[in-house]
C-alpha angles and dihedrals in degrees: 000000000000122000119246092255089058094057128089115257091257092050092045093051091046091053094045094051099037107132111248114201115214123202124195090180101051107163117244130172122188118227109278095195141012117288089240087064097041134099110231134198134184123234117185138180092203096106093243127161143154116282094253096047126101109273121240116256130199112293093012109156096179125100137227127224116228115189112232086229092062118118117242090238090061094058121085136177125238098168108148100207118119089194097096142035109264096187097094092053090049090055098044122009088198089076089071100019114029095203095144094043091053091052088052092049091048089049090053091050094246088120120041096220143325124247116248091245140032125204133226131195130176113247131200095077123166089210115022095176095111090055091046094046104030125009096032095053089044091058090044090055091049092050093048091050089052092052096246111170101185132031113196105210111210113187121189 
């Protein structure tokens, strides 16, 4: 990550005046049971989706559903940010979305089970309020209804 003095004037001003939301009431729930007995899902902000799904576009606050049974080769990235190097994700989706590693851990009994679906958002928003107020809580309700115990949040 470059330092502020390494950025162009426009990039520097954008970083300095980027709105930072602060939450005194951030939700937190301690683990209720051992991971080996828990149902786990993945939630990412890497802008990932299945090949046939609608790509993410700039400012997109919606989410995409990725079945936990999907093959890594069927998942692609359409994140629009130029703020990070995408090449590692293009080579191995597990860098941003450890779908294969979680299957291995579930197979070893380290994780009780995997949720049927994982969820992907696109990060790098100027204004994340719609995710905070709408699409994020929607996914949380879905996960709760499916009995998911742990959501592994994987930012890019």
